[in-house]
Every structure is written in C-alpha cells, then in structure tokens.
C-alpha positions as protocol buffer text, in pm:
chain_id: "A"
residue {
  index: 1
  type: MET
  ca { x: 437 y: -54 z: 2215 }
}
residue {
  index: 2
  type: LYS
  ca { x: 573 y: -315 z: 1978 }
}
residue {
  index: 3
  type: GLU
  ca { x: 929 y: -236 z: 2086 }
}
residue {
  index: 4
  type: PHE
  ca { x: 828 y: -256 z: 2453 }
}
residue {
  index: 5
  type: ILE
  ca { x: 684 y: -608 z: 2422 }
}
residue {
  index: 6
  type: GLU
  ca { x: 974 y: -714 z: 2201 }
}
residue {
  index: 7
  type: TYR
  ca { x: 1222 y: -599 z: 2467 }
}
residue {
  index: 8
  type: ILE
  ca { x: 1041 y: -790 z: 2742 }
}
residue {
  index: 9
  type: ALA
  ca { x: 1017 y: -1108 z: 2533 }
}
residue {
  index: 10
  type: LYS
  ca { x: 1385 y: -1097 z: 2433 }
}
residue {
  index: 11
  type: GLN
  ca { x: 1485 y: -1072 z: 2798 }
}
residue {
  index: 12
  type: LEU
  ca { x: 1282 y: -1383 z: 2886 }
}
residue {
  index: 13
  type: VAL
  ca { x: 1391 y: -1628 z: 2616 }
}
residue {
  index: 14
  type: ASP
  ca { x: 1713 y: -1819 z: 2547 }
}
residue {
  index: 15
  type: ASN
  ca { x: 1705 y: -1741 z: 2174 }
}
residue {
  index: 16
  type: PRO
  ca { x: 1625 y: -1368 z: 2141 }
}
residue {
  index: 17
  type: ASP
  ca { x: 1681 y: -1374 z: 1763 }
}
residue {
  index: 18
  type: SER
  ca { x: 1368 y: -1586 z: 1721 }
}
residue {
  index: 19
  type: VAL
  ca { x: 1136 y: -1322 z: 1872 }
}
residue {
  index: 20
  type: VAL
  ca { x: 902 y: -1184 z: 1604 }
}
residue {
  index: 21
  type: ILE
  ca { x: 612 y: -946 z: 1663 }
}
residue {
  index: 22
  type: ASP
  ca { x: 347 y: -869 z: 1401 }
}
residue {
  index: 23
  type: GLU
  ca { x: 141 y: -554 z: 1442 }
}
residue {
  index: 24
  type: LYS
  ca { x: -211 y: -500 z: 1304 }
}
residue {
  index: 25
  type: VAL
  ca { x: -508 y: -274 z: 1371 }
}
residue {
  index: 26
  type: ASP
  ca { x: -844 y: -453 z: 1383 }
}
residue {
  index: 27
  type: GLU
  ca { x: -1191 y: -321 z: 1299 }
}
residue {
  index: 28
  type: ASP
  ca { x: -1243 y: -193 z: 1656 }
}
residue {
  index: 29
  type: LYS
  ca { x: -931 y: 30 z: 1625 }
}
residue {
  index: 30
  type: ARG
  ca { x: -741 y: -196 z: 1866 }
}
residue {
  index: 31
  type: LEU
  ca { x: -373 y: -262 z: 1816 }
}
residue {
  index: 32
  type: LEU
  ca { x: -321 y: -638 z: 1781 }
}
residue {
  index: 33
  type: LEU
  ca { x: 28 y: -763 z: 1859 }
}
residue {
  index: 34
  type: SER
  ca { x: 112 y: -1125 z: 1771 }
}
residue {
  index: 35
  type: LEU
  ca { x: 421 y: -1262 z: 1945 }
}
residue {
  index: 36
  type: ARG
  ca { x: 613 y: -1560 z: 1805 }
}
residue {
  index: 37
  type: VAL
  ca { x: 910 y: -1725 z: 1974 }
}
residue {
  index: 38
  type: SER
  ca { x: 1093 y: -2052 z: 1913 }
}
residue {
  index: 39
  type: GLN
  ca { x: 916 y: -2368 z: 2025 }
}
residue {
  index: 40
  type: SER
  ca { x: 1168 y: -2427 z: 2306 }
}
residue {
  index: 41
  type: ASP
  ca { x: 1105 y: -2079 z: 2451 }
}
residue {
  index: 42
  type: ILE
  ca { x: 724 y: -2075 z: 2444 }
}
residue {
  index: 43
  type: GLY
  ca { x: 702 y: -2191 z: 2806 }
}
residue {
  index: 44
  type: LYS
  ca { x: 925 y: -1908 z: 2925 }
}
residue {
  index: 45
  type: VAL
  ca { x: 703 y: -1648 z: 2763 }
}
residue {
  index: 46
  type: ILE
  ca { x: 380 y: -1801 z: 2894 }
}
residue {
  index: 47
  type: GLY
  ca { x: 512 y: -1882 z: 3244 }
}
residue {
  index: 48
  type: LYS
  ca { x: 361 y: -2096 z: 3514 }
}
residue {
  index: 49
  type: GLN
  ca { x: -17 y: -2098 z: 3483 }
}
residue {
  index: 50
  type: GLY
  ca { x: 13 y: -1814 z: 3230 }
}
residue {
  index: 51
  type: ARG
  ca { x: 133 y: -1561 z: 3484 }
}
residue {
  index: 52
  type: THR
  ca { x: 414 y: -1418 z: 3272 }
}
residue {
  index: 53
  type: ALA
  ca { x: 184 y: -1380 z: 2970 }
}
residue {
  index: 54
  type: ALA
  ca { x: -81 y: -1217 z: 3190 }
}
residue {
  index: 55
  type: ALA
  ca { x: 177 y: -974 z: 3330 }
}
residue {
  index: 56
  type: MET
  ca { x: 291 y: -881 z: 2979 }
}
residue {
  index: 57
  type: ARG
  ca { x: -72 y: -816 z: 2881 }
}
residue {
  index: 58
  type: VAL
  ca { x: -127 y: -595 z: 3186 }
}
residue {
  index: 59
  type: LEU
  ca { x: 184 y: -391 z: 3105 }
}
residue {
  index: 60
  type: LEU
  ca { x: 77 y: -359 z: 2742 }
}
residue {
  index: 61
  type: THR
  ca { x: -269 y: -243 z: 2846 }
}
residue {
  index: 62
  type: ALA
  ca { x: -117 y: 20 z: 3076 }
}
residue {
  index: 63
  type: VAL
  ca { x: 120 y: 154 z: 2810 }
}
residue {
  index: 64
  type: ALA
  ca { x: -159 y: 162 z: 2550 }
}
residue {
  index: 65
  type: ALA
  ca { x: -393 y: 344 z: 2789 }
}
residue {
  index: 66
  type: LYS
  ca { x: -123 y: 602 z: 2852 }
}
residue {
  index: 67
  type: HIS
  ca { x: -121 y: 673 z: 2478 }
}
residue {
  index: 68
  type: GLY
  ca { x: -501 y: 674 z: 2458 }
}
residue {
  index: 69
  type: LYS
  ca { x: -521 y: 346 z: 2267 }
}
residue {
  index: 70
  type: ARG
  ca { x: -629 y: -14 z: 2323 }
}
residue {
  index: 71
  type: ALA
  ca { x: -399 y: -309 z: 2259 }
}
residue {
  index: 72
  type: VAL
  ca { x: -421 y: -688 z: 2265 }
}
residue {
  index: 73
  type: LEU
  ca { x: -133 y: -938 z: 2288 }
}
residue {
  index: 74
  type: GLU
  ca { x: -157 y: -1283 z: 2130 }
}
residue {
  index: 75
  type: ILE
  ca { x: 112 y: -1544 z: 2186 }
}
residue {
  index: 76
  type: LEU
  ca { x: 134 y: -1779 z: 1889 }
}
residue {
  index: 77
  type: ASP
  ca { x: 300 y: -2121 z: 1883 }
}
C-alpha cells in the first residue's frame, strides 16, 4: 500500500525525489501513512478543493479493504 501511494504521488509532483512516506500502525490496528512532498508540490498532491487528496484516500481505502485492512492517509506540509 505504501508503494501504491508513493507511485501515485511521484506521478503528480514536479520533484519526485522529495516524496517521503512514513508508515505506522495505530492502536486501532489501522495503517497510518504520512505523505510528505516539497512545499512547491503540496498543491498538486492536494488538488483543487482537495479532490486529488480525496481520490488518493478512496483508492487507498479500496486497496486496504481488498487486503482485509484499514488505512488512513495524512498529507503533511
């Protein structure tokens, strides 16, 4: 799942080397993915009115459900 979100983010930004994803499991057994990109690319990952970020979260939820897990995506600035 981490690789999936990383691939999507790298395709969206101008500086793909700055994409960093941290992976943790919280107390509710959810997979927590924290996405960091360069400051100039944050708007490309979030999109207009958050639509791109929402689409990435929907895709992550679908992939996680397929594997019988729950996942959350945070976009950090």
